[in-house]
C-alpha angles and dihedrals in degrees: 000000000000123000116254112261093214112083090217092055090047092052090046092051091050091048091051091050088050093050091051091048091047090053091050091048093050092047089051089049093052090050092046094051092046090052090051092047091051091053092046090052090049091053093045097251095138097167096051091043091055091052092052088047089053093052090046091053091048091054091044092051092049092056092044092053093049092050092047097045112088090205089067105024093059089069093055126085120248088243092054091047093051095043092048093046091050091051091045091054091050090050092049087055092049093048092048092048090053093050092052091045099055 
């Protein structure tokens, strides 16, 4: 794939790539914090688990807002939106499961 010749197109393409990478990073953060929270709950460290859950919820909410905001989502491919939405739904299930398990 060749690089766009128009500087604006090149900047827009880079911005879109960064947006996608940001989504992936936030989804990964959410998963990581949820795994940490699960371990903390298992070991009886309720306070630390709650902090990890709060961080997981923050990352979750960031992705949810981006996907639901037309200003951002119009720059994402349908495939990226579907994949991110699917992952977000799985993470919501995991977070809800942890809330009920504690």
